[in-house]
N, C-alpha and C positions, 0 to 999 in steps of 0.2 A: 518528290515528296518522301521524307524519311520514313522508314518502316516503323510501325508501332511496336514491333517485336524486337527484343534485345537478346543477345546471346548470353548464356549463363556466365561465361567468363567475364562479361562486362558489368555484371551486377556488383553494386557496392552500396554503402549506406548514405549516399549523397542525396537521394530523393526517393519518393514513394510512388512515382508515376511510371515505373517500369511495367512492361508487359512481356510475358514469355510464352513461347509456343513449345510445349514439352510433352514427353511421354511419361506416364506414371509407372515407375519401375517397381516400387514397393510401397505398401500402405498398411499400417498396423497401429494398434493401441499401445500406449505407454503407461503401464500401471504404476500406482503409487508404491514407493519403497516399503511402506509400512502396511499397506493393504492391497494385495494383488488383485482384488476384485474391483478396485476403484481405478478408472482410467483418467489420468490427469491431463493427457494431451493425445493428439492423434498425429503420428509421424509419417512423413512421405519422403520418398527419394525420387527425384525427377531427372530426366536427361533431355537435352535439346537436340537439334538437328546435327550438331557437330559431335554428339556423344558425351559432352561434358555433363557432369552431375552436380546436383546441389540438394541439400536437405531442406524440407519445408515442414513447419509445425502448425497444426491447428490447435489453438488454445481450447481448454476444456469447455468454456462457455459457447464455443462455435462448432463443437463436434457435430451436434445435431443438424446444424445448418449445412455443413459441407461434406460430411463423411459419406453419405449415400450418393453423392454426385460423382464420387471417384471410384473408378474401376481399374485395377492393375492392367497395364498393357495398352490402354487407350491414350489418345492424344488430346490435350486440352490447351486452351488459351486461358491464361491467368493474368489478371491486371489488378492494380491498386493493392499492393501489399507492402509490408515493411521488409527492409533488408538490414539485418543486424550481424554483428560478429558472431561466429560460431564458437562459443566458449565451452562446448561440451568436452568432457575428458575423452570419451570414446566417440570420435567422429566417424561418421559413416561414409563421408566423401572427403576429398582433399581440398574442397573449396573453403576459402577463408571466411565466407559469409554463409548465412542461412536465411530462408524466407519465413516470415511470420504472416499468416493470413489474418485479415482484419474484417470488421463488420461490413465495410464497403468493398471488399474484394469480390471480383467477378470471375466466375469459372464457367467455361462453356466447352463442351466436347467439340472437337474439330475433326473433319474428315480430310486429311492431307495425304495426297498421293506421294509415294516414295519417301515418306518420313521414316527414317531408319528405326529398326527394332533392335535396341541394344540393352535388353533387359538383363543380360547375363555377362559376367566377366569371369570366364572359366580359367582355372589353373589346372595344369596337368598334375597327375599324382607325383611325378618326379619333382616338379616345382614345389609342391606342398611339403615334401619331405627334405627340402634343403634347410639345413640348420641356420644358415644366415638369414632366412626369412622368418624365423620362428617368432621373434619378438618385435617385428616392425609395425604391428598394430593394424595392418591393412586387412580388410575383409575381402573375400573372394567367393567364387562359386565352384562347385565340383559336380561332375556327372559320371555315373557308372552303373554297372549291373549290380543289383543287390544280391550277392551270392550267399550271404548269411544274415538273417534279420536279428540275430542275437537274442539274449534273454534279459529280462529286467533284473537289475542288481541294486543293492542298497550299500552305499559307501558311508562309513562313519568317520568323520574328521577327528583331528586331535582334540577338538573342543567338545566332542560328543554329538555334533550336529549330523543328522542323517540326511543323505541326498540320494535320490533315485536316478539311475542311469541305465542306458542300454548301449551296447557296442555293436555297430553295424559294420559289415565287411563289404566294400565295394570293389569292383574290378573294371578296368578300362578295356578298350578294344584290343590292347596289346597284352592282356592278361596280367597287367600289373595290379597289385592290390593296395588298398588304403583303408585303414580303420577310421571310422567316424563315430565319435561318442556324443550322444544326446543326453541332456540333463533335465531333470525336473519335469516341467509341463510339456517339454518337447517329447518326452517318452510317451505320454498319453496321446499327444498329437500323432506321433508316428504309428502307434498301435492301432488307432482308429483308421488312419489312412491305409495301413497295410491290410486290415480286415476288409475294407471296402474295395480296394483297388488291386488286390493280389492277383498276379497272372503267372503263367509258366516262366516268363522272363520279365523281371521287374527292373525298370529303369528309373533311377532316383536322381533328382537334382536337389542338392543342398545349397540354397542361395543365401549369401551373406553369412558365411561361416568363418572361423578363425582357426589358427593352429594352436596346439597345446602338446605337452608331453604327459602321457599317462601310461603307467606300467613300462616306463623306459623307452617308449616309442613316440615318434612324432606322428600326430594324427590330426584330423579335422574335428571340430566340435562346434556346437551352436554358440552364437554370440548374442548375449543380451536377449532382447525380444524381437530383433529384426530378422532373425533367421527364418527362412521359408522352405518348406518341404514340398516337392512336387513329385509324386510317384505315378508313373505311367500317364502323365498329363498329356493332353492333345496340344502340344506346343512344337514348333519346328525343331527345336534343339533335341528333344527326346525322339521325335520321329526320325530325324537324320541319324542319331546315334543308333537307333534300332536297325536302320537300313545298313549301316556299316557293320553291325554285328552279323546280319544275314550274309553279307558279302564275305566276311571273314570266315564264317561257318562253311559257306560253299567252297571257299578256297581250301580249307582244311579237309573237307570231304573229298575234293578232287585229289589232293596230295596223298590221302590215306586210302584211296580206292583200291589199290593193289592188295591191301591187307584183307579186304572182304572177299577176295576171289577164291579163297581156299575152300576145303571141304566143309560142308555144313554138318552140325551135330544137333540132334534133337533130344532134349531131356524131358522126362516127365516131372511133375511136381514132386513126386516121391523121391526121384533121383536128385533133384535140385536141392531140396531141403534136408536130405538125410545127413545127419552129423552136424548140422548148423545150430548147435546148441547156444553158441555165442554170436548170434546175429546182431549186428549193430548198424546204425545209420552213419553217414559221414559226419553229421553233427556230433554224434556220440564220440566218434574217434577224435575229432578236432578238439573237443573240450573235456575229454576224459583224461585224468592224470594217471590212471592205472595203465601199466604196460602189459603186453601179452598178445596172444593170437586171437583174431576175430574174423568173422565173415561179414562181407558187405555185398549188397546187390545194387549195382549201379550201371551206368552207361559210360563207356570210354568216348569222350567227345574231342579229345586232342592228344596227339603224341608229339613229344619233343624230339626233333630230329637234329638239333644243333650239335649235340655232343656224340653222335653216333650210337650204335647199338652194342658195341663190344669194346673191350680194353685188354691190354696185356697185364697180367697180374703176377704177383710174386707167389711162388709155390708155398712159401712159408707163412706169410701173413695175409695173403690174398689182396693186398693193396696194389694200386696202379704202379706200374714200373715205367721207367724211361729207357728207351733204346738208344745206346750210343753206337760208336763205330763197330765194335765187335761183341759187346756184352749188353746185359740188361741191368739197370741200376734201380734199387729200391730205396727210396728216401726213408721209409719207415724203419727198415732194417739196417740202413747205412751200409749196404753190401752190394757187390756185383754178382750176377749169376749168368751162366752160359745160356740158359733157356728161360722161357716164360710160358705161362698158361693163358690161353685165350678164354676170357669170361664174358658173359653177356649181361647187359642191363638196359632196361628200357624205361624211360620216364613217361608215364601216362597221366592224363588229367581225367578223373572220374567224377561224375555227378550223380546225385540222386535227388529225391524231393526235398532234402534238407540242406544241401550245400554242394560244394565242389572241393576236391582235394587232389593233391599230386601223389602218385604212388610210384614206387621203384620196383620193377619186375626183374 
């Protein structure tokens, strides 16, 4: 007896008797272009057992019938629906067709063992920042530590239109960073989420985002109304990411343990703050255009060992020198010298309650 369930890849517009067994990846309201408060349809993204995805639309007159039946992440059996060509300009999947729910469509939650959970399609920060991928139109997901929540800004376009934005800074498990710009209503969504879910270490998933260039840098940004923000959510992807961070932190602690074996020094509050008239946070330093000397109070949580702690420097310009067979050569001075001076530099990663930055000692 043939199965009543079809694979998403087999769907076409030849009939309306298909049935699919799918997991709901994303569900959201699609507002009117002229009135953001009016929802004209309810949009869904589904994936089947093979991981193939397709878009599904609930027309405005059926939103009340089906919307409350659908919960992101659950598995459903859906039968009696239309399949039409997906003519949307900004497609959310690569499928040629899309599903339209009808009055006689049947939806039931299913409890299926071993049904795959493929809610996310993550890209590494390196992949996001590849220029060749900038304008291919594909949407993707990113995950990282929220190292800086940014501040709300107002941008005025050439036509005088003002738009609200916020720039987030994310960091992956290998300390690579990526900017993510959120626009308009996503600014408010993020601020509410951050106020509610803020922790010492915040893990953020930005689901269904796209790439853009802002301030000369390739970054992620929200896409239409489909983008979804998950901050410290109890999902396997965030829990696994947090575990990897703990392991990485433990490894760094082991590598740096010899540094903590030296003599201890105890300072009173008066000793610590004496002369700190220009005390700043890391956030202040990162976003302050003024140069000068400042104090910060933070914790060193990582030391870069890749480039060593010292280098041979030129006595004249103090730049790094290259040692050849008999002499030392300075590229900056374009000259050879018989001797060089050993200088020390250490790159450390320092964090406080406002962010993380790299310092050169």
